[in-house]
N, C-alpha and C positions, 0 to 999 in steps of 0.2 A: 476155454477162456476162463480167465480170471473171475472169479463169483463177484468180486467187487465191481469190476467193469459191467458184467451183465446187469448187476442191479443199477448201476448210474444210468445204462442205456435204456432200461425198462421203465426207471423213473422219469426220463427226459423225456421218452415217448408217450409216457401217461400225462405229463405236463402239457407238452404241444398239443396232444388229443384233447385235453381238458380246455385249454384256451381256444382250440379252434371250435370245440362244441359250445363254449360259451359264446362266443362271437357268432356263430351259425345260428344260437336259438333267440338272438335279439330282436325285438320287435316283430313285426308283421311285414316283412320285405316282399317286395314283388317277386313272381316266380323266375327261375332261370335254372341252368344245369345244375346236376347234383355236383357239389364241390369235393374234392379228396381232401382228407386230413393235411395241413400242413401246406400243401402244394395249391389248394384251391381248384381254380379252373385252367391254370395256365397251360396246361397240356391241349386244352382245346382253342385254344388261342394263336394265331399265327403272328409272332411280334415283327415279322417283316411287314405285315399290313394288319394291323389291329383294327382299324375301322372296317375292313372288309369281313373280318371274323365278326365283329359285334353285329354288322348288317346280316349275316347268316343267322347269328341267335336270334334276332330280333323276328325272323320268319317262323320261328319256333315258340318264341315266348311272348312275343308282340312289343307294343313301342315302349314300355316300360318293364325293365327286368332287371336282374340280380347276378353278376359275376363276382366270384372270390379271386383276387390277384393275392396269391397267397393265403392268408387266413383273415384277409381284410374283405368284407361284404362291400359291394361299390355298386351302386344302383345306375343304370345305362338309361339315358332318356333317347329315344330314336323317333325320329321325325318332329315336324313344325308344331304339331298341336301338343305333343309331351313336352319340347321344349318352351314353347311359350307359358304353357300352365304353370311350370315350374318356375322358370327363370323371370318370367315377366309378373304374371299373375300373383305368384308367392316369391315375389323378388326377395323380400328380406330375409325369409326363412332359409332361402338358398344361396345367400349372398356370402357364405364362408369360403374359405378357400382349403384345400386338402394339400398339404405340403408335400413335394417330394421330399424323401429322407437325403439326397444328394444335395438338393437346393439348401436344407434345412441345415446341412452340415457346414456349408461355406456362407450362408446369408442369414442363419438364425432368426428367421421369420421376420426379417426387416424388410423395409422397402415398400413398394405397391404392390406387385404381382403376387406374393406369397404370404404377404401379412394378413392379419386377422382383427377383428374387433376395433376397438378404440385406435390402435396404432394405424390400422388400415384406413378408417376413416378420416383421421387427421391428416396421414400422409397424402391420402389420394385428393381430398378437399383442399389441401394447401398447394399441391403439384396441379391441380387444374386451374385453379384461381391463378397462381404465378405463370402458368404457360398461355393463359388468355390475356393477363397482363402485358406479355411480352408478345402478344398477336396472334397467338394460336386461335383460328377462326376470323382474323380480322385481314386487313391489306398488307400490314406491315410482314407478317409471316410470309404473305403469298408474294412478296416483293424478295424475300430471302430466297424462297424457292425459286422463283425467276432468275435471279442472279446466279443461282447454283447451276440452274439448267443451262444456262449460257455457258459457265465454265466447264459443264459437263460436254456441250457442243465443241466447244474449242480443245478438249483433250480426245475427243474422237477425232476430230481433223488431224491431230498429231499422228494419227494411225497410219496416213497417207494411204486409207483405201486397201493396207494390208490385212490379211486375215488375223484377228487377234481373239484372244479369250476375252470376253467382257466381264468376267465376274469382279473384279477389283474396280474396275471404272464404275461400274453399276453400283457397287457398294458404296464408292467415296460420296456419291452425290447425295443421297439420303444421311448418310454419316456427318456431312459437313454440315447439313441442315440442323440436324440435332444439336452439333459441337456449338453452332453459332448461339443456340438458344441457351445452354448448361454453361459453355465456357466462353461464350462472346468472340470466338475467332473459329476460323476455317484453316483447313490444311490444304496445300499442295498436294495434287494427286499422286504424285510420286515420293512424297515425303516417306523416308523408310519407317520413321516411328509410327506414322498414321497407317501405312499398310500391314505393318505388324499388329497393330491395334484391331485391325478389320480382319486379318487373318486368323486370329483368336476367337472373334466372334462367329466367323464363318465355320472354323473347325468345331464350336462347341455346338453350333446349330447341327451339324451333321453327326458329331458323337451323340446327341440326345436318342438318336434312333438305334444307337447300338443296344445289341442283346443283354451286354454285359450291365450297362446302365440301367435298363428296365429291370432286369432280375434283383440289382442291387436296391432300387427305389421300391421293390416288394418284399426283400428281405434285407433289412438295413444292415443286419449284423455282419452281412458281407462286404460292406463298403471298405472296411479296414483291411480286409483277409484276402479279397480277389485282386488280381492285377488286370488292368483293363483301362479302357479310355476315360472312365470316370476319374482316373487319377490325372489324366492330362486336361481334363474338363475343370478340375478343381485348381489346377496350376494357372489355366488360362483366366479363371474368375480371379483368383486371385493377384495376378498380373494386372488385370483391368482394374481392379479396386486400388491397387497401389497407384497405378497411373491418376486415377482420380484423386486420391489422396495427395498427391504432389500438387494438383492443380488447386484443390482446396487451400492448400497451405499458402500458396501464391495469391490466392483471393483474401485469405486472411491478413495478410501483410499489407495490401493497399485497400482494404474494404473503407468505402464511404458510406456510412448507413443512411445518408440522405440522399443518396444517388445509386441505387442498385443497378448493376451493369447486366445481370444474368441471373439464372435459377440459383446457381451457387451463392450468390450475395444474397439473395433473397431468403435463403434457408439459414444464411450464418446470421443474418440480422433477425431472424425468427428464434434461432437459438439465444441469442443474447438476450430477448425480449422475456424469454421463458427460462433463464439460466437459475431462478430461484425455485423453480417448479419441479419437484422431484419426481414427479409423473408425466413430465414433458415426453412427447416422442421426437423431440427435434435434438437429436444428437449426431456427432460426427459419424458414429457407424450406420446410423439409418440414412444420414445424407449419403454416404459413399453406394449403400446397397440401392438408394432411390436412383441416383445418377446411372448405376448399371442397368437397372430396369427401363430407365427411359430410353438407354441406348439400344436395349433389345426390342422395345416396342417401335422405336423410331428409325431403326437400320435394317435388321436383318431381315425382317418381313418383306419391307419394301424392296429391297434390293433384290432378294430371290424373286418375288413377282415380277419385277422388271426383267431380270435375267431369264425367268420362265417364258414370260411375254412375247420376248424378242424370238425365242426359240420356236413358239407357236406362229409367228407371223413369218418366219423363214418357212415353216410347214404349209403356211396357207397365204400365199404370196398375193393371191386376189383380194385377201381381206386387207392385207397391207397396202395395196393399190388404193382401194376404196378409202380408206382412212385417209391417204395422202390426197387424195383428189378434195375430201371435203375440208382439210386444212387448206389448200390451195384456194378454195371458194370462201371460206369463211374468214381465216386469218391472212393468208397471202404469205409474201416473203420478208416483208418490210418491219414487222413488229414480232415481239415476243408473244407465245400464247398465254392468256390469263383465264382465269376461271369465269368471267362471265362469258368467255367462249363457249363453255361446256352446252349451255342450253340451247346454242344454236347449233350444234354437233351431235344429233342424236346418235348417228352411226359410229362416231368415236367412242361416245359415252357408254355406247352398249360394248364395244369391243373391249375396253377396260374391265367393264362388269363381267363379261363372259370369260376373260383371262382369269380372275380371280375366281369366278366358280368352276371353270374348268379343272384348275391345277389343285383345288381344294388343299390349299397350302398347309393349313392346321387342321387336319381331319376332326380330330376330338377336341373339344375346347379344354384349355386347362383345367383341371379337375375343381369342380366347386365341393361343398360341404354343408351339411344343414348346420345351423347355428341354434337349432332347438329340435325337438321332438316334431315330426310334421305329419298329419293325415294328408295324405295323397292318392288320390283314385281308389280309396278303400284300403289303401295300406297303411302301415304305421311305420314310418322311417324314422328311427332314432337320432338324437342330436349326435353331430360329428360324423355322419355317414358320408363317405365320399361321393359324389355323384360326377358322372361323365356324360356332357351333352354332345352328342353326335352331330357335328357340322356338316359331315357328309350327306346325312339322311336328309338335310334340306336342298343343300346344293345339288344333290343328286335326283331329287324327288322326279320320277317321271311323269306326274301329272302335271306339276308346275313346269317343269321344263323337257318336252319331249325329247327323245333320244338324248339323255343327259351324258352319255359316253363320247358324244361327238361335241367337237367345237363348233358353236353355231351362234353368232351374234344375235341372231333372230329370236333367240330366247329372252331378250330384252328390247324388243321392237315389237310395235302393234301394226295392224295390217296397213295403216298409212305411213308407216316408216318413222313414227316418233317413238321416243324412250318410253320405256315401261317398266317402271318399278316392279318389285317382287319382294313381299314379305319373307319370302323365303331364303333371300339373299343375305346371309348373316356370316359372312367370312370373319368378322372381328366378335362372333359372338353377340351377346344381348344381356339385357337386364342391369343389375346394379354393377357387375364386374365386365361389362363391355370394356373392350380394350382403350386405355387412354389414349393412344395415339391415332385412333380411327381417323380424325378429321384430317390430321396433318397427312396420314398414309394416302387418303383419298385424293388429297390436293397433289401430292407428290407424284403418284401413278399417273395422273392425267396430265400435270405439266411436262414432267420428264418425256413421257412416251410422246406427245405431239411434238415435242423440241426437237426429240429425236428425228422422227418422220418427216419433219418439216425441213430437217437439214439434209437427210442421207436416205438413199435407198439401201436397203438390207439385200446383201449377196450371200448366198449360202456355199458353203465348200462342198455340199453334196446335193443329189437330185432331191428336191422336196419329198418326194414319195418315199425317199430313205431315212428321213429324219425321225427320228425315235422320240417322241413327247411323253412317254412315260416315264415315270419317276425314276431316279437312279436308286434312292431309297423312298420307304414309304412307311414310316412308323409313327413318330410322335408329330414329324414334320415332314413333308415332301419335298425333296431337292432335286432339281433337274439334273439331267446328263450334261458333262461338261461338251462343249463345242466351241467353234470358232465361226466368225462369221466377218465380212468386210463391211465397212461404212461407206459407200459411194457417196460423195458430195454431189448435191442438185443444184 
């Protein structure tokens, strides 16, 4: 081999080893498996089920430990006490967000989900305030969800009780709700542009679990070098942002600063108010990414939970029948379900919670990061260290939820049959980075599910015993297997 090539290779290895050694020696991090140079602990993690791998490591290293994803040390929080102590008791210190390189490439640290510092605080504060002004948590947003629930029921009637794949129908309902808040309009369920938009969200959620994307997020240099699903995800994200840009341009042409119609109008008005502020976070680029983030928070997780929930009810027809009995007794057939009904429907409420607990849709919360040096349980965690809170460890805690591998609405019912809250139920994470769309998602899950079961019996295409409720993929997010069912009018 050419001596020059040997020299370059040796110097490269020395540099990489030095970088690894430097990062490995930072702070007094929690214990963990010994990392390999450059690779870290990736050979000890099953990327088809990262959460399961972290659970196994916690049995060896305890509730707070360190793994190296490539050369980057990452602190894992496993179990309710560790998560609470970090994300709630030390909420500000753990309020940073560690960005995925793929996301950083397309969204440049903008928006709500992956922004940090002043940008994150300003954008999140504005978004929450605007969503509340347009009815988030108030009756007006409930009326929007109820109206969409009626549209969903009518669309399901059009299937004429024939077997159908519910993926896009169930995706359209929550997507239309967030569209009405952001764009002030909804789409017909069979609108080709609408289906195309949802298809790209769906594909990105599935792609997030691919090995290529996870490897590229650990070794960003590979993003432009490797072929794979990350290329498609980038194209999908660009398409969605361009779609949002067209909507923004339409809003700019018809904007009335005294009469904002929706989220985009409010953002444009704020842009105008701060146009002379060079430090303003209210820019067109930030608006586009924020709209993208609101779509993600308000569409994909809710639609996947609904789709997974119906599969579980097909597997457990006795549970569906019991929910329908409660709906008949409390609501009847002559009016739409409303949120006031929930307090009088403990079993249905328990079923909705148990669906979320059982499917464990996002096993690991989006990575946090420390915004300063933190002393945590006698460890010293340096500023900027990524932190992974395990949501699985709480949703599957066998002391809080006996037999957590089983689907059992009794996990959320007391001995008298009343609904029982649990501090361990944190599917939307917790602390300062809790999901912006949590309130809307909870409302949609209850109203959409009760509206479906008020009007239809669910008929499986196979014997319930043969229905497989294990996820099709289980990495960053869990995706249910494809299935068909019939909606039989009652």
